[in-house]
All heavy atoms as a GROMACS GRO file, in nm:
protein
  426
    1MET      N    1   4.982  -6.698  -2.115
    1MET     CA    2   4.950  -6.559  -2.120
    1MET      C    3   4.845  -6.529  -2.227
    1MET      O    4   4.767  -6.437  -2.211
    1MET     CB    5   5.075  -6.476  -2.148
    1MET     CG    6   5.172  -6.470  -2.032
    1MET     SD    7   5.096  -6.403  -1.887
    1MET     CE    8   5.154  -6.238  -1.892
    2LYS      N    9   4.848  -6.607  -2.333
    2LYS     CA   10   4.752  -6.584  -2.440
    2LYS      C   11   4.610  -6.613  -2.393
    2LYS      O   12   4.518  -6.536  -2.423
    2LYS     CB   13   4.788  -6.672  -2.560
    2LYS     CG   14   4.721  -6.631  -2.688
    2LYS     CD   15   4.772  -6.717  -2.801
    2LYS     CE   16   4.773  -6.642  -2.929
    2LYS     NZ   17   4.823  -6.719  -3.040
    3ILE      N   18   4.594  -6.719  -2.316
    3ILE     CA   19   4.461  -6.753  -2.264
    3ILE      C   20   4.413  -6.646  -2.167
    3ILE      O   21   4.297  -6.607  -2.168
    3ILE     CB   22   4.463  -6.893  -2.199
    3ILE    CG1   23   4.487  -6.998  -2.306
    3ILE    CG2   24   4.333  -6.920  -2.126
    3ILE    CD1   25   4.506  -7.138  -2.253
    4LEU      N   26   4.504  -6.597  -2.083
    4LEU     CA   27   4.469  -6.489  -1.990
    4LEU      C   28   4.424  -6.365  -2.067
    4LEU      O   29   4.329  -6.298  -2.027
    4LEU     CB   30   4.589  -6.456  -1.900
    4LEU     CG   31   4.569  -6.343  -1.801
    4LEU    CD1   32   4.465  -6.379  -1.699
    4LEU    CD2   33   4.700  -6.309  -1.736
    5GLY      N   34   4.490  -6.335  -2.178
    5GLY     CA   35   4.450  -6.221  -2.260
    5GLY      C   36   4.310  -6.238  -2.315
    5GLY      O   37   4.231  -6.143  -2.315
    6PHE      N   38   4.277  -6.357  -2.360
    6PHE     CA   39   4.142  -6.382  -2.411
    6PHE      C   40   4.038  -6.372  -2.299
    6PHE      O   41   3.928  -6.320  -2.320
    6PHE     CB   42   4.132  -6.517  -2.481
    6PHE     CG   43   4.196  -6.517  -2.616
    6PHE    CD1   44   4.295  -6.608  -2.647
    6PHE    CD2   45   4.158  -6.428  -2.713
    6PHE    CE1   46   4.354  -6.611  -2.772
    6PHE    CE2   47   4.216  -6.427  -2.839
    6PHE     CZ   48   4.315  -6.519  -2.868
    7PHE      N   49   4.072  -6.420  -2.180
    7PHE     CA   50   3.980  -6.405  -2.067
    7PHE      C   51   3.959  -6.258  -2.031
    7PHE      O   52   3.848  -6.217  -1.997
    7PHE     CB   53   4.031  -6.481  -1.944
    7PHE     CG   54   4.009  -6.629  -1.951
    7PHE    CD1   55   4.104  -6.716  -1.901
    7PHE    CD2   56   3.894  -6.682  -2.005
    7PHE    CE1   57   4.086  -6.853  -1.906
    7PHE    CE2   58   3.874  -6.820  -2.011
    7PHE     CZ   59   3.970  -6.905  -1.961
    8LEU      N   60   4.064  -6.178  -2.040
    8LEU     CA   61   4.050  -6.035  -2.012
    8LEU      C   62   3.964  -5.966  -2.118
    8LEU      O   63   3.890  -5.873  -2.085
    8LEU     CB   64   4.188  -5.969  -2.003
    8LEU     CG   65   4.266  -5.997  -1.875
    8LEU    CD1   66   4.405  -5.937  -1.885
    8LEU    CD2   67   4.194  -5.944  -1.754
    9LEU      N   68   3.975  -6.009  -2.242
    9LEU     CA   69   3.889  -5.952  -2.346
    9LEU      C   70   3.742  -5.978  -2.315
    9LEU      O   71   3.657  -5.889  -2.325
    9LEU     CB   72   3.925  -6.010  -2.482
    9LEU     CG   73   4.053  -5.960  -2.546
    9LEU    CD1   74   4.086  -6.043  -2.670
    9LEU    CD2   75   4.040  -5.814  -2.584
   10VAL      N   76   3.710  -6.099  -2.276
   10VAL     CA   77   3.572  -6.135  -2.243
   10VAL      C   78   3.526  -6.062  -2.117
   10VAL      O   79   3.414  -6.012  -2.110
   10VAL     CB   80   3.559  -6.288  -2.226
   10VAL    CG1   81   3.421  -6.326  -2.175
   10VAL    CG2   82   3.587  -6.358  -2.358
   11ALA      N   83   3.613  -6.052  -2.017
   11ALA     CA   84   3.577  -5.983  -1.893
   11ALA      C   85   3.553  -5.835  -1.919
   11ALA      O   86   3.462  -5.775  -1.859
   11ALA     CB   87   3.688  -6.001  -1.789
   12GLY      N   88   3.631  -5.775  -2.007
   12GLY     CA   89   3.608  -5.635  -2.040
   12GLY      C   90   3.473  -5.612  -2.103
   12GLY      O   91   3.402  -5.517  -2.071
   13TRP      N   92   3.435  -5.701  -2.195
   13TRP     CA   93   3.302  -5.691  -2.255
   13TRP      C   94   3.193  -5.707  -2.149
   13TRP      O   95   3.092  -5.637  -2.152
   13TRP     CB   96   3.284  -5.797  -2.363
   13TRP     CG   97   3.321  -5.750  -2.497
   13TRP    CD1   98   3.433  -5.782  -2.567
   13TRP    CD2   99   3.249  -5.659  -2.579
   13TRP    NE1  100   3.434  -5.717  -2.687
   13TRP    CE2  101   3.322  -5.641  -2.697
   13TRP    CE3  102   3.129  -5.591  -2.563
   13TRP    CZ2  103   3.278  -5.557  -2.799
   13TRP    CZ3  104   3.086  -5.507  -2.666
   13TRP    CH2  105   3.161  -5.492  -2.782
   14ALA      N  106   3.214  -5.800  -2.057
   14ALA     CA  107   3.114  -5.822  -1.952
   14ALA      C  108   3.099  -5.699  -1.864
   14ALA      O  109   2.987  -5.662  -1.826
   14ALA     CB  110   3.152  -5.944  -1.869
   15ILE      N  111   3.210  -5.633  -1.832
   15ILE     CA  112   3.204  -5.512  -1.749
   15ILE      C  113   3.128  -5.402  -1.821
   15ILE      O  114   3.043  -5.334  -1.763
   15ILE     CB  115   3.346  -5.466  -1.711
   15ILE    CG1  116   3.409  -5.563  -1.614
   15ILE    CG2  117   3.344  -5.326  -1.650
   15ILE    CD1  118   3.557  -5.537  -1.588
   16VAL      N  119   3.157  -5.383  -1.949
   16VAL     CA  120   3.089  -5.278  -2.026
   16VAL      C  121   2.940  -5.307  -2.037
   16VAL      O  122   2.856  -5.219  -2.015
   16VAL     CB  123   3.153  -5.263  -2.165
   16VAL    CG1  124   3.070  -5.174  -2.255
   16VAL    CG2  125   3.294  -5.209  -2.153
   17LEU      N  126   2.905  -5.431  -2.070
   17LEU     CA  127   2.763  -5.465  -2.085
   17LEU      C  128   2.688  -5.456  -1.952
   17LEU      O  129   2.573  -5.409  -1.948
   17LEU     CB  130   2.749  -5.604  -2.145
   17LEU     CG  131   2.793  -5.618  -2.290
   17LEU    CD1  132   2.780  -5.762  -2.335
   17LEU    CD2  133   2.714  -5.526  -2.380
   18ALA      N  134   2.751  -5.499  -1.843
   18ALA     CA  135   2.687  -5.488  -1.713
   18ALA      C  136   2.669  -5.343  -1.672
   18ALA      O  137   2.567  -5.306  -1.614
   18ALA     CB  138   2.770  -5.562  -1.608
   19ALA      N  139   2.766  -5.258  -1.702
   19ALA     CA  140   2.754  -5.116  -1.668
   19ALA      C  141   2.639  -5.052  -1.745
   19ALA      O  142   2.560  -4.977  -1.688
   19ALA     CB  143   2.884  -5.043  -1.699
   20VAL      N  144   2.629  -5.082  -1.870
   20VAL     CA  145   2.521  -5.023  -1.951
   20VAL      C  146   2.384  -5.074  -1.905
   20VAL      O  147   2.287  -4.998  -1.898
   20VAL     CB  148   2.544  -5.054  -2.101
   20VAL    CG1  149   2.423  -5.018  -2.184
   20VAL    CG2  150   2.667  -4.978  -2.149
   21ALA      N  151   2.377  -5.200  -1.869
   21ALA     CA  152   2.248  -5.258  -1.831
   21ALA      C  153   2.206  -5.222  -1.688
   21ALA      O  154   2.086  -5.202  -1.663
   21ALA     CB  155   2.254  -5.410  -1.844
   22LEU      N  156   2.301  -5.211  -1.596
   22LEU     CA  157   2.264  -5.198  -1.456
   22LEU      C  158   2.269  -5.057  -1.399
   22LEU      O  159   2.197  -5.028  -1.304
   22LEU     CB  160   2.354  -5.288  -1.371
   22LEU     CG  161   2.342  -5.438  -1.400
   22LEU    CD1  162   2.442  -5.516  -1.316
   22LEU    CD2  163   2.201  -5.486  -1.371
   23LEU      N  164   2.353  -4.972  -1.453
   23LEU     CA  165   2.369  -4.840  -1.395
   23LEU      C  166   2.278  -4.739  -1.463
   23LEU      O  167   2.274  -4.731  -1.585
   23LEU     CB  168   2.515  -4.795  -1.404
   23LEU     CG  169   2.614  -4.881  -1.326
   23LEU    CD1  170   2.756  -4.836  -1.354
   23LEU    CD2  171   2.585  -4.874  -1.177
   24ALA      N  172   2.208  -4.661  -1.382
   24ALA     CA  173   2.114  -4.564  -1.436
   24ALA      C  174   2.179  -4.428  -1.458
   24ALA      O  175   2.147  -4.359  -1.554
   24ALA     CB  176   1.995  -4.549  -1.341
   25TRP      N  177   2.269  -4.389  -1.369
   25TRP     CA  178   2.330  -4.257  -1.381
   25TRP      C  179   2.440  -4.258  -1.485
   25TRP      O  180   2.511  -4.358  -1.502
   25TRP     CB  181   2.385  -4.211  -1.248
   25TRP     CG  182   2.278  -4.188  -1.145
   25TRP    CD1  183   2.145  -4.173  -1.167
   25TRP    CD2  184   2.298  -4.180  -1.005
   25TRP    NE1  185   2.080  -4.155  -1.049
   25TRP    CE2  186   2.170  -4.159  -0.948
   25TRP    CE3  187   2.408  -4.187  -0.922
   25TRP    CZ2  188   2.153  -4.144  -0.812
   25TRP    CZ3  189   2.390  -4.173  -0.788
   25TRP    CH2  190   2.264  -4.152  -0.733
   26GLN      N  191   2.459  -4.146  -1.550
   26GLN     CA  192   2.552  -4.138  -1.662
   26GLN      C  193   2.698  -4.145  -1.617
   26GLN      O  194   2.778  -4.214  -1.680
   26GLN     CB  195   2.527  -4.008  -1.740
   26GLN     CG  196   2.593  -4.002  -1.873
   26GLN     CD  197   2.536  -4.104  -1.971
   26GLN    OE1  198   2.427  -4.157  -1.952
   26GLN    NE2  199   2.609  -4.129  -2.076
   27ALA      N  200   2.735  -4.077  -1.509
   27ALA     CA  201   2.876  -4.072  -1.468
   27ALA      C  202   2.931  -4.209  -1.428
   27ALA      O  203   3.038  -4.248  -1.476
   27ALA     CB  204   2.894  -3.971  -1.355
   28PRO      N  205   2.864  -4.284  -1.342
   28PRO     CA  206   2.917  -4.418  -1.311
   28PRO      C  207   2.918  -4.511  -1.432
   28PRO      O  208   3.007  -4.595  -1.446
   28PRO     CB  209   2.823  -4.472  -1.203
   28PRO     CG  210   2.755  -4.354  -1.146
   28PRO     CD  211   2.749  -4.253  -1.257
   29ARG      N  212   2.820  -4.496  -1.519
   29ARG     CA  213   2.814  -4.580  -1.639
   29ARG      C  214   2.936  -4.554  -1.727
   29ARG      O  215   2.999  -4.648  -1.775
   29ARG     CB  216   2.688  -4.550  -1.717
   29ARG     CG  217   2.670  -4.638  -1.838
   29ARG     CD  218   2.549  -4.602  -1.919
   29ARG     NE  219   2.427  -4.623  -1.841
   29ARG     CZ  220   2.307  -4.592  -1.884
   29ARG    NH1  221   2.292  -4.537  -2.002
   29ARG    NH2  222   2.202  -4.615  -1.809
   30ILE      N  223   2.972  -4.427  -1.744
   30ILE     CA  224   3.090  -4.393  -1.824
   30ILE      C  225   3.216  -4.445  -1.758
   30ILE      O  226   3.305  -4.498  -1.825
   30ILE     CB  227   3.096  -4.241  -1.847
   30ILE    CG1  228   2.983  -4.198  -1.939
   30ILE    CG2  229   3.230  -4.200  -1.905
   30ILE    CD1  230   2.968  -4.048  -1.952
   31ALA      N  231   3.226  -4.431  -1.626
   31ALA     CA  232   3.345  -4.478  -1.554
   31ALA      C  233   3.363  -4.629  -1.569
   31ALA      O  234   3.475  -4.676  -1.596
   31ALA     CB  235   3.336  -4.439  -1.408
   32PHE      N  236   3.256  -4.704  -1.552
   32PHE     CA  237   3.267  -4.849  -1.566
   32PHE      C  238   3.291  -4.891  -1.710
   32PHE      O  239   3.362  -4.988  -1.736
   32PHE     CB  240   3.142  -4.919  -1.510
   32PHE     CG  241   3.150  -4.946  -1.363
   32PHE    CD1  242   3.096  -4.857  -1.273
   32PHE    CD2  243   3.213  -5.059  -1.316
   32PHE    CE1  244   3.104  -4.880  -1.137
   32PHE    CE2  245   3.221  -5.084  -1.181
   32PHE     CZ  246   3.167  -4.994  -1.091
   33ALA      N  247   3.234  -4.818  -1.804
   33ALA     CA  248   3.258  -4.850  -1.944
   33ALA      C  249   3.405  -4.824  -1.980
   33ALA      O  250   3.466  -4.902  -2.053
   33ALA     CB  251   3.166  -4.768  -2.033
   34LEU      N  252   3.462  -4.716  -1.929
   34LEU     CA  253   3.605  -4.690  -1.952
   34LEU      C  254   3.692  -4.794  -1.884
   34LEU      O  255   3.795  -4.835  -1.940
   34LEU     CB  256   3.641  -4.550  -1.905
   34LEU     CG  257   3.588  -4.435  -1.991
   34LEU    CD1  258   3.620  -4.302  -1.927
   34LEU    CD2  259   3.643  -4.444  -2.130
   35ALA      N  260   3.653  -4.838  -1.764
   35ALA     CA  261   3.729  -4.944  -1.697
   35ALA      C  262   3.723  -5.074  -1.777
   35ALA      O  263   3.824  -5.144  -1.791
   35ALA     CB  264   3.675  -4.965  -1.556
   36GLY      N  265   3.606  -5.106  -1.829
   36GLY     CA  266   3.593  -5.226  -1.913
   36GLY      C  267   3.675  -5.216  -2.039
   36GLY      O  268   3.738  -5.313  -2.082
   37ALA      N  269   3.678  -5.097  -2.099
   37ALA     CA  270   3.759  -5.077  -2.218
   37ALA      C  271   3.908  -5.091  -2.186
   37ALA      O  272   3.985  -5.145  -2.266
   37ALA     CB  273   3.731  -4.940  -2.280
   38GLY      N  274   3.947  -5.046  -2.067
   38GLY     CA  275   4.086  -5.063  -2.024
   38GLY      C  276   4.123  -5.209  -2.004
   38GLY      O  277   4.232  -5.252  -2.042
   39VAL      N  278   4.031  -5.286  -1.949
   39VAL     CA  279   4.054  -5.430  -1.932
   39VAL      C  280   4.065  -5.498  -2.068
   39VAL      O  281   4.152  -5.584  -2.089
   39VAL     CB  282   3.942  -5.492  -1.846
   39VAL    CG1  283   3.950  -5.644  -1.847
   39VAL    CG2  284   3.949  -5.440  -1.704
   40GLU      N  285   3.981  -5.457  -2.161
   40GLU     CA  286   3.989  -5.513  -2.296
   40GLU      C  287   4.121  -5.478  -2.363
   40GLU      O  288   4.182  -5.563  -2.429
   40GLU     CB  289   3.875  -5.461  -2.382
   40GLU     CG  290   3.740  -5.516  -2.345
   40GLU     CD  291   3.631  -5.459  -2.431
   40GLU    OE1  292   3.658  -5.430  -2.550
   40GLU    OE2  293   3.520  -5.442  -2.380
   41LEU      N  294   4.165  -5.356  -2.346
   41LEU     CA  295   4.293  -5.313  -2.403
   41LEU      C  296   4.408  -5.393  -2.344
   41LEU      O  297   4.498  -5.437  -2.416
   41LEU     CB  298   4.314  -5.164  -2.382
   41LEU     CG  299   4.439  -5.104  -2.441
   41LEU    CD1  300   4.435  -5.115  -2.593
   41LEU    CD2  301   4.453  -4.960  -2.398
   42LEU      N  302   4.405  -5.415  -2.214
   42LEU     CA  303   4.507  -5.496  -2.149
   42LEU      C  304   4.507  -5.639  -2.204
   42LEU      O  305   4.612  -5.697  -2.232
   42LEU     CB  306   4.486  -5.498  -1.998
   42LEU     CG  307   4.585  -5.576  -1.914
   42LEU    CD1  308   4.724  -5.515  -1.926
   42LEU    CD2  309   4.541  -5.580  -1.771
   43GLY      N  310   4.389  -5.696  -2.223
   43GLY     CA  311   4.380  -5.830  -2.280
   43GLY      C  312   4.431  -5.835  -2.422
   43GLY      O  313   4.501  -5.929  -2.461
   44LEU      N  314   4.402  -5.732  -2.500
   44LEU     CA  315   4.449  -5.727  -2.638
   44LEU      C  316   4.601  -5.717  -2.643
   44LEU      O  317   4.666  -5.784  -2.724
   44LEU     CB  318   4.385  -5.609  -2.710
   44LEU     CG  319   4.394  -5.604  -2.860
   44LEU    CD1  320   4.325  -5.725  -2.920
   44LEU    CD2  321   4.332  -5.476  -2.911
   45VAL      N  322   4.659  -5.638  -2.554
   45VAL     CA  323   4.805  -5.626  -2.549
   45VAL      C  324   4.868  -5.760  -2.512
   45VAL      O  325   4.968  -5.802  -2.572
   45VAL     CB  326   4.846  -5.516  -2.449
   45VAL    CG1  327   4.994  -5.521  -2.418
   45VAL    CG2  328   4.810  -5.379  -2.505
   46LEU      N  329   4.810  -5.829  -2.414
   46LEU     CA  330   4.864  -5.960  -2.376
   46LEU      C  331   4.856  -6.061  -2.490
   46LEU      O  332   4.949  -6.138  -2.511
   46LEU     CB  333   4.790  -6.014  -2.253
   46LEU     CG  334   4.830  -5.958  -2.119
   46LEU    CD1  335   4.739  -6.013  -2.010
   46LEU    CD2  336   4.974  -5.990  -2.088
   47VAL      N  337   4.745  -6.060  -2.563
   47VAL     CA  338   4.731  -6.153  -2.675
   47VAL      C  339   4.835  -6.123  -2.782
   47VAL      O  340   4.903  -6.214  -2.832
   47VAL     CB  341   4.588  -6.148  -2.734
   47VAL    CG1  342   4.580  -6.220  -2.866
   47VAL    CG2  343   4.489  -6.207  -2.635
   48PHE      N  344   4.850  -5.996  -2.819
   48PHE     CA  345   4.947  -5.962  -2.922
   48PHE      C  346   5.090  -5.989  -2.879
   48PHE      O  347   5.171  -6.038  -2.957
   48PHE     CB  348   4.932  -5.815  -2.963
   48PHE     CG  349   4.816  -5.790  -3.056
   48PHE    CD1  350   4.744  -5.674  -3.047
   48PHE    CD2  351   4.779  -5.883  -3.151
   48PHE    CE1  352   4.638  -5.649  -3.131
   48PHE    CE2  353   4.672  -5.860  -3.236
   48PHE     CZ  354   4.602  -5.743  -3.225
   49ARG      N  355   5.122  -5.959  -2.753
   49ARG     CA  356   5.260  -5.985  -2.706
   49ARG      C  357   5.290  -6.133  -2.700
   49ARG      O  358   5.398  -6.176  -2.738
   49ARG     CB  359   5.281  -5.922  -2.569
   49ARG     CG  360   5.299  -5.772  -2.576
   49ARG     CD  361   5.344  -5.719  -2.446
   49ARG     NE  362   5.462  -5.792  -2.402
   49ARG     CZ  363   5.573  -5.735  -2.361
   49ARG    NH1  364   5.580  -5.605  -2.357
   49ARG    NH2  365   5.676  -5.807  -2.321
   50SER      N  366   5.195  -6.212  -2.653
   50SER     CA  367   5.221  -6.356  -2.646
   50SER      C  368   5.229  -6.416  -2.787
   50SER      O  369   5.307  -6.509  -2.810
   50SER     CB  370   5.116  -6.427  -2.563
   50SER     OG  371   4.989  -6.420  -2.625
   51HIS      N  372   5.152  -6.364  -2.880
   51HIS     CA  373   5.159  -6.412  -3.018
   51HIS      C  374   5.294  -6.375  -3.079
   51HIS      O  375   5.354  -6.458  -3.150
   51HIS     CB  376   5.046  -6.352  -3.101
   51HIS     CG  377   5.044  -6.401  -3.242
   51HIS    ND1  378   5.009  -6.530  -3.275
   51HIS    CD2  379   5.075  -6.340  -3.358
   51HIS    CE1  380   5.018  -6.545  -3.405
   51HIS    NE2  381   5.058  -6.430  -3.458
   52ALA      N  382   5.344  -6.257  -3.050
   52ALA     CA  383   5.475  -6.215  -3.102
   52ALA      C  384   5.586  -6.299  -3.042
   52ALA      O  385   5.683  -6.334  -3.110
   52ALA     CB  386   5.498  -6.067  -3.074
   53LEU      N  387   5.574  -6.333  -2.914
   53LEU     CA  388   5.677  -6.416  -2.850
   53LEU      C  389   5.676  -6.558  -2.907
   53LEU      O  390   5.782  -6.619  -2.923
   53LEU     CB  391   5.655  -6.423  -2.698
   53LEU     CG  392   5.685  -6.294  -2.623
   53LEU    CD1  393   5.648  -6.311  -2.476
   53LEU    CD2  394   5.831  -6.257  -2.637
   54LEU      N  395   5.559  -6.609  -2.940
   54LEU     CA  396   5.551  -6.743  -2.998
   54LEU      C  397   5.607  -6.745  -3.141
   54LEU      O  398   5.659  -6.846  -3.186
   54LEU     CB  399   5.406  -6.792  -2.999
   54LEU     CG  400   5.346  -6.828  -2.862
   54LEU    CD1  401   5.200  -6.864  -2.878
   54LEU    CD2  402   5.422  -6.941  -2.799
   55GLN      N  403   5.594  -6.632  -3.212
   55GLN     CA  404   5.644  -6.625  -3.349
   55GLN      C  405   5.794  -6.593  -3.353
   55GLN      O  406   5.853  -6.594  -3.460
   55GLN     CB  407   5.568  -6.518  -3.427
   55GLN     CG  408   5.422  -6.547  -3.443
   55GLN     CD  409   5.397  -6.674  -3.523
   55GLN    OE1  410   5.467  -6.704  -3.618
   55GLN    NE2  411   5.298  -6.751  -3.483
   56GLY      N  412   5.855  -6.562  -3.239
   56GLY     CA  413   5.997  -6.534  -3.234
   56GLY      C  414   6.033  -6.388  -3.245
   56GLY      O  415   6.148  -6.353  -3.257
   57GLY      N  416   5.934  -6.300  -3.237
   57GLY     CA  417   5.962  -6.157  -3.243
   57GLY      C  418   6.003  -6.104  -3.107
   57GLY      O  419   6.003  -6.172  -3.007
   58THR      N  420   6.040  -5.977  -3.104
   58THR     CA  421   6.083  -5.916  -2.979
   58THR      C  422   5.969  -5.842  -2.914
   58THR      O  423   5.874  -5.804  -2.968
   58THR     CB  424   6.198  -5.817  -3.002
   58THR    OG1  425   6.158  -5.722  -3.099
   58THR    CG2  426   6.320  -5.890  -3.045
   0.00000   0.00000   0.00000
């Protein structure tokens, strides 16, 4: 799960950077940037939860 979290962090950055580089209109750019930020947040949660499980926390 920890590796999946790191992959999601990288994928979120890729989504945000691709949205900024490829989309010209403001509304779709904001939507994709928010989606990328959501993917990054999901990856961060997975990394922290898997790290807590490995350390013996709840």
